[in-house]
N, C-alpha and C positions, 0 to 999 in steps of 0.2 A: 504493500500500500504506500509506504513512504517513498520508495523509489519511483513508483508511478506518479505520485503527487509531485515530486521534484521534476520529473520529466514534463509533465503538463505545465508546470510553472516555467520551465525552460523554454518551451514553445511559446507560451504567452508573452514572456518578457522579450523573447527574440522578435516577436511580432511588434511589440511596442517600440523596440529599438529600430526596426525597419521603418515604422511610421515616422519616428523622429528623424532618422537619417534622410529619408526621402523628402520630407517637408523642408528640412534645413538646406539640403543640396539643391532642391528645386528653387527655393527662394534665392539662394546664392548664385546659381547659374542662370536663373530666369527662364528655365525650361524644365520639363518633367525629368526627374532623375530617379530611376529605379535602382536603389542602392542595395547592396548585399552581394554575397558570393553565390548564394543559391538561387534557383529559379523562383521559388515561392517567396511570399512576402515575410521573410524572417532574416534577421541578422544574428547568427548563433553566438557571436562574441558578446553581445549584450545579454542574451539569455544565460550564457555561462557565468558571466560576472555577477549578475543579480542573484542567481541560484547559489553561487559560492558565498556571496554576501549574506544571503538569507540563512544558509547553514551556519556560517561563522557567528553571526550576531544573535542567532536563536539558540545556539548550543554551547557557546562559551560563556560561563557564568559572569565573568567580569564585563564582557562586552554587551551582555543582554540586560544589564542593570539600567533602569530608567534614567538615572542621573549620570550615565556614562557621557563624558564631555563631547560636545559637538566638534571641537577642533580635532579630537582624536579620531572621530569617525571620518572627518575630512582627510586626514593624513592617510588612514588605512585605505580609503577608497581611491585616493590620488595615487598612491603607490601600487595598489592592486590593479587599477586600470592601466597604468604604465607597463606593468609586467605582462598583462594580458595582451595589450596592443603590440608590444615588442615581440613577444613570443609568437603571436598569430601571424604577424607580418613576416617574421623570419621563416616560419614553416611554409607559408604560402609561396614565398619567393624561392625557397629551396626546391619546392615541388614543381612550381609552374613558371619560374623565372619572371614573375610579374608582381606588381604591387597594386592593391586596391585603394590604398591611400598613401600620400607622400607629403611629409612636412618639411621637405628640404628648404623651402622658402620661408618657413616660420622660424622666428628667433628661438634660441635655446632648444634646438632639436638634437636628437641622437640618431645618426644615420638616416634621418628622414622618417624613421619608424615611429618615434614618439617625440613630443615636445612639451615643454613646461606649460604653456598657455592651455593646451588641450587637456593635459593631465589635471590642471587646476579646475577646469570646467567640469571634468568627470568627477573630481572630488566634491565639488559643490552639488552636482546632481546626485552623488552618492548619499549626501545628507538627506535629501528629499526621499530617496528610495528607502533608506534605512529607517527614517523616522515616520514616514507616512505610507508609502506604497506597500512595503513588506508587512507591517502590522495589519493593514486593511485586508490584504490577501490572506493572512493567517486567520482573520475573523471569518472570511468566506469559507475557508476549509472546514470550519466547524459545522456548517449547515449543509454542506454538499455530501451526499452519501458516497461511501467507498466504491460502490459499483460504478458510479459515474466516472470516477478517476480511472478505474480499471479499463472500462470500455474506451474512454477518451484516449487513454495512454496507448492502447493497442492501435487504434485508428491513426492517431498522430504519428506513432512510430513507423507505421507502414508508409504514410505520406512523406514523412521526413526521409526515410530510407530511399524511397523512389526518387524524391527530389535530389538527394545527394548523388545517387547513381546517375541520374539524367545530367546533372551539372558536370560531374566528373567526366562522363562520356563526351559531352559537348565541348568542354574545355580541352580535353585531350585531342579531339578531332580538330579544334581550332588551332592548337599549337602545331599539329601535323600539317595543316593547311598553310600556316605561316612558313614552316620549314620548306614545304614544296614551292611556295611562292619565292622564297629566298634562293633556292636552287635554280629555279627557272630564270630569275633575274641574273644570277651569276653566269649562267650559260650565255645569255644574250649580251651581257656586259663583256664577257670574254671575247665574243665574236667581234664586237666593236673595237676592243683593244687590239685584236689581231690585225684588223684592217689598218689601224694607225701604225702598228709596228711594221707591217708590210710596206706602207708608204715611206716610213723612215728609212728602212733598209734599201729602198729604191734609190735613195740619194747617192749612196756610194757606188751604185752600179751604173749610173748614167754618166754621160760625158759632162765635162765641166761646164759647157755652154748651157746645159739644161738645169744645172744645180739651183740657180736662183728661182726659177719657176716651180721646181719640184718642192723646194723648201717652203715656198709660199703656200703651196697646196697642203703640205704637211701641217703648217701652222694653222691653216683654216680648218683642217680636220681636227686638230687639238681643241680649237675653240668650240667646235660643234659637238665634241665628245661628251661634255657635261650635259648639253641639251639633249643628246640622244639617250644618255643614262636616265635623265629626269623623265623623258617621254616614255622610255621602257618601263620604268618603275611605276609611273602613273597608269599605263595601259595594263600591266600585270595586276595591279591593285584593283582596278575597276572590274577586271574579269573575275578575280577571286571574290570580290565583294558580292557579286551576283549569285554566288554559289553557297553563301553562308546561310545557315538556318536561323530562325528567329531567336532561338536561345543563344546561338553563337554570337549573333549581332549584339544581343543584350549584354553578354559577358564582355565582349570586346570594348563596348562603350563604357562599361562600369570599371574597367581596369584603368588605374591612373597612369601607369607606365610599365613597360616591359624592361627588365634589367639585363645587364650584360651576362654572357655565359663564359665560364672560364675555359671551356674547350674551343672557343672561337677567338680569332684575332680581333684587334681593335677595329680594323676595316670591316670585317664580317659583322661585328656587332653594330657598327654604325650604319651599314647598309640595311641590316634587319630592322633597326629602329626607324629608319626612313621609310621602309616599306610598310611597316605597321602604321606609321603616321599617315601615309597615303591611303592605306586601307580604311582607316577611320574617316578620312576626308571623303573618300568615295561613298561611304555609307551615309554621311551627312548630305552629300550632293544628291544621292538617290532619294533620300527622304524629302528634301526640298522640292525635287522635281515632281514627286507624288502630290505634294501639297498645292503646288501652283495651279494645276488643272481644277482642283476642288475649289480654290478661291475664286477662279474665273467664273 
């Protein structure tokens, strides 16, 4: 019963976290932002943190005292949220080479995973959760029959498991598609490079009278090389954007940034980042093209 109750709480708090994240990010970005790692309307990191807080503050005698100081609750929640954020960010990045949030531009950050201002905000929110939300939820537990938690727990566990499996499969397929896109770009970029190399080697094979005109041609090829690479990158991104599923598009837009991989060179990582940026841009352009006919 207790485990089922905590699991139901976990889903409920995760849903509240998703509502908060979506509202905040929508207001900040001035467009709808479906936040969260999973497909469903939940942010597990919020649910995990509140359930842990509920367990700690309900079961440790010193912390459960009514006169336990507010400032101590703030410090515990502040540190706890920082640990949860850092750990979750690290695990997701190691698994998927991606970050769903990044505080690199926020003062007093650590590796862009956590920052003091956000941790303080979570600490303040933790006071409200511990003092008001958790006690009210505890009161609700007293009037809800155990069978309701048992049935709800089974149903929610099935939905959560299916959601996790769907998200994992979609994200893995997205990462494979990005790698395929990167390989395709490398092949076409290599072909362009070989054309330039062939033109350069032609300089030493021609007679001196033709050197000037050939060098001019080579320089012109060099100038258009970057343009060709940009055009190739854009074309490949547009093609692959059309083949993404709805869930893959949602995941791609919710990822703040993809990170570098140790098994790739600096140039390979740079090219991959540029391809992903073009892929996101292609999705935005497609969405805008769909809206324009409706507005007309």
